[in-house]
C-alpha positions in Angstrom: -24.9 34.6 18.6 -23.3 31.8 16.5 -24.7 28.2 17.5 -22.3 25.2 18.2 -22.3 22.1 16.1 -20.6 18.9 16.7 -19.6 17.4 13.4 -18.7 13.5 13.0 -16.2 13.3 10.2 -14.1 10.2 8.7 -10.9 10.4 6.7 -8.5 8.0 5.1 -5.1 9.5 6.4 -2.9 8.6 3.6 -3.7 11.5 1.7 -3.2 14.0 4.4 0.0 15.3 6.6 -2.0 14.5 9.4 -5.2 16.6 11.3 -3.8 19.9 12.4 -3.4 22.7 9.8 0.3 23.4 9.0 2.5 25.4 6.0 2.9 22.0 4.0 -0.4 20.6 3.6 -3.0 19.0 2.7 -4.3 18.4 6.3 -7.6 17.5 7.3 -8.1 20.5 9.1 -7.5 22.9 6.3 -9.4 20.8 4.0 -12.5 20.5 5.9 -12.4 24.2 6.8 -12.0 25.2 3.2 -15.1 23.1 2.4 -16.9 24.7 5.3 -16.3 28.1 3.9 -17.7 26.8 0.5 -20.7 25.8 2.4 -21.2 29.4 3.5 -19.7 28.8 7.2 -17.6 31.8 8.3 -14.3 30.3 9.5 -13.5 30.3 13.1 -11.3 27.0 12.8 -12.5 23.7 14.0 -11.8 21.8 17.3 -10.9 18.3 17.2 -11.5 15.4 19.6 -7.8 14.9 19.2 -5.0 15.4 16.8 -4.3 12.4 14.4 -0.8 12.2 12.7 0.3 12.1 9.1 -1.0 8.8 7.8 -3.3 7.6 10.6 -7.2 7.3 9.3 -10.1 8.1 11.7 -13.6 6.5 11.4 -14.8 8.9 14.0 -13.2 12.2 14.4 -15.6 14.8 16.3 -15.0 18.6 15.9 -16.9 21.5 17.5 -17.6 24.6 15.4 -19.8 27.4 15.4 -22.5 28.6 12.4 -24.6 31.6 12.1 -27.8 31.4 13.9 -30.1 31.6 10.8 -28.3 28.3 9.7 -28.7 24.7 11.0 -26.9 21.7 11.3 -29.4 19.9 9.4 -28.9 22.7 6.5 -25.2 22.1 6.7 -25.4 18.2 6.5 -27.1 18.9 3.0 -24.5 21.1 1.8 -21.1 20.0 3.2 -20.9 16.6 2.0 -20.8 17.3 -1.8 -17.7 19.7 -1.3 -15.5 17.0 0.4 -12.8 15.1 -1.3 -13.3 11.4 -1.7 -10.6 10.7 1.3 -12.7 12.7 3.8 -16.6 12.7 4.7 -19.1 13.5 7.2 -21.6 11.1 9.1 -23.6 13.6 11.3 -24.0 16.9 12.1 -25.7 17.9 15.3 -26.3 20.6 17.5 -24.9 19.2 21.1 -25.4 20.4 24.7 -24.4 23.8 25.4 -21.4 22.4 27.4 -20.3 20.3 25.0 -16.7 20.7 23.5 -15.4 17.8 21.3 -11.8 17.7 23.1 -12.7 18.5 26.7 -16.0 16.5 27.1 -14.2 13.2 25.8 -14.1 10.7 28.4 -12.2 7.9 26.4 -11.2 6.7 22.7 -10.9 3.3 21.0 -8.0 2.9 18.6 -7.8 0.0 16.2 -4.6 -1.2 14.5 -4.3 -3.5 11.8 -1.1 -5.5 11.3 -0.4 -8.7 8.9 1.4 -11.3 10.7 1.5 -13.9 8.0 0.0 -14.5 4.6 -0.2 -11.8 1.8 -2.0 -8.5 2.3 -5.4 -8.3 0.3 -4.8 -5.6 -2.2 -8.0 -3.5 -1.0 -6.0 -3.8 2.5 -2.5 -2.5 1.2 -2.9 1.1 2.4 -4.0 0.2 5.9 -2.1 -2.3 7.4 1.5 -2.7 8.6 3.1 -5.8 7.0 5.7 -7.1 9.6 7.6 -8.6 6.7 8.3 -4.9 5.8 9.9 -3.7 9.1 13.6 -4.9 9.3 13.5 -5.4 12.9 10.5 -8.0 12.5 11.1 -9.6 9.3 13.2 -12.7 10.2 10.8 -13.7 12.8 7.5 -15.6 13.2 5.4 -13.7 15.6 2.5 -15.7 17.5 -0.6 -13.6 17.7 -1.2 -15.7 21.1 2.1 -14.3 22.4 1.3 -10.8 21.0 -2.0 -10.4 22.7 -0.1 -11.7 26.0 2.1 -9.0 25.9 -0.4 -6.4 25.1 -2.6 -7.3 27.7 0.2 -6.9 30.4 -0.2 -2.9 29.4 -3.9 -2.8 30.6 -4.6 -0.8 33.6 -3.5 2.9 35.2 0.1 3.9 34.5 2.4 6.5 33.4 3.0 5.1 29.6 6.3 7.6 29.5 8.2 4.8 27.7 5.7 4.7 24.8 5.0 8.4 23.9 6.5 11.4 22.6 8.0 13.9 25.1 5.7 16.5 23.5 3.0 14.8 25.3 2.4 15.9 29.0 3.7 13.3 31.4 1.0 11.9 33.5 -1.2 8.6 34.4 -3.4 7.1 31.6 -5.9 4.4 31.9 -5.8 1.5 29.0 -9.0 -0.3 30.0 -8.7 -3.0 27.8 -6.8 -4.9 24.5 -8.0 -7.6 22.3 -6.6 -9.0 19.2 -9.0 -10.1 16.6 -8.1 -12.5 13.7 -9.6 -11.2 10.8 -8.5 -14.1 8.5 -5.4 -14.6 6.0 -2.9 -13.4 8.5 -4.5 -10.2 9.1 -5.2 -9.2 12.8 -6.6 -6.3 14.5 -5.6 -4.9 17.6 -8.5 -3.0 19.8 -7.2 -0.7 22.3 -9.8 1.4 24.7 -8.6 3.8 27.0 -9.6 7.1 28.8 -6.8 9.2 26.7 -3.9 8.4 24.8 -0.5 10.3 24.4 1.2 11.2 20.8 2.1 7.8 19.3 1.3 6.0 22.3 -0.8 3.2 20.5 2.1 3.1 17.8 4.8 2.4 20.5 2.5 0.1 22.4 1.8 -2.2 19.2 5.3 -1.7 17.6 7.1 -2.5 21.0 4.8 -5.5 21.7 5.7 -7.0 18.1 9.2 -6.6 18.8 9.0 -8.2 22.0 7.0 -11.2 20.4 9.3 -11.6 17.7 12.6 -11.8 20.1 13.9 -8.3 19.8 13.5 -7.0 22.9 13.8 -8.9 26.1 10.2 -9.3 28.0 12.1 -8.0 31.2 12.6 -4.8 29.5 9.1 -4.5 28.1 7.9 -5.3 31.4 10.1 -2.6 33.1 8.9 0.2 30.4 5.4 -0.7 31.3 5.9 -0.7 35.3 8.4 2.0 36.1 8.8 3.8 32.7 12.1 2.6 32.0 13.3 3.6 28.3 13.6 1.1 25.8 14.6 1.0 22.3 10.8 0.2 21.0 9.5 0.2 17.8 6.9 2.7 16.5 4.7 1.0 14.3 3.4 2.5 10.9 1.0 4.9 10.9 -0.9 3.3 8.1 -2.2 0.7 10.1 -3.8 3.0 12.8 -7.5 4.2 13.1 -9.1 6.2 15.5 -12.1 4.3 15.8 -14.4 6.0 18.5 -14.5 8.7 20.9 -16.8 8.4 23.9 -18.5 11.2 25.6 -20.8 11.0 28.8 -24.4 10.0 27.9 -25.9 13.5 28.9 -23.4 15.2 26.5 -23.2 12.8 23.7 -24.3 14.6 20.6 -24.7 11.0 18.7 -27.3 8.1 19.4 -26.7 4.6 20.0 -27.9 3.7 16.3 -25.5 6.2 14.9 -22.7 5.0 16.5 -23.4 1.1 15.9 -24.3 2.0 11.9 -22.7 5.2 10.9 -24.4 7.1 8.4 -22.4 7.9 5.4 -19.3 5.8 6.4 -18.2 4.1 3.4 -17.8 0.4 2.8 -14.6 -1.4 2.9 -11.2 -1.0 4.4 -10.2 0.6 6.8 -13.7 0.7 8.5 -14.7 -2.7 8.8 -15.3 -4.6 11.9 -18.1 -4.4 14.4 -18.7 -1.4 16.5 -17.3 -1.4 19.9 -19.5 -3.2 22.3 
């Protein structure tokens, strides 16, 4: 019987057409599965904690897979990294609890969104940031960081975020546990969103529509109504390149990864877009 493995991988999304395998690649899934085949792992497919869209990055994406019983996660961790491209890497391979599943065992996720509100985007950040001056609906206006944070904090709580996600995601209540805005200097800001679950495009619509409201392009009463009643709005979907899947959380008894690994992930590259303190 094949044995389960939990794999922590990271990627820069700009070189991929999203996570999920599709006819027009390359995708993270097909690239990872090809590398696994080259590493001697018979392909049965990998199951991610969640799918990311084209252009979205991941500091921590977790996948479940199975390997032959004579193999081991430790041996796989030695073989796999050299077979991956520069934009995709591995931090940890671990044999998890028998009931662990990358997607269904997850109890929450954290996303970070990087947005340039003023100044000039540093060259090293260019592929990983939304510059408000390049968005026509935002460009003519100055956006106050304090106002942006005020609006985003209105979204905290358990609610139906139907006005902020695609119809392809099931309509149900989700909890946005916290939102914080961090000044990274030079006009660069980082929005940190922690929740139990997120629908497709939810973070991008929340951040984009909050930016639009802060810029005066969407009345605050419409923003509030969208949050409180699900009233549809002509919102703004923020650019994919600013978004990072930062962390996937599991119950302590099922978590394959240690607190030390979460605080300082082995093998995670230095530099953008994976800077910033770990989640506290």
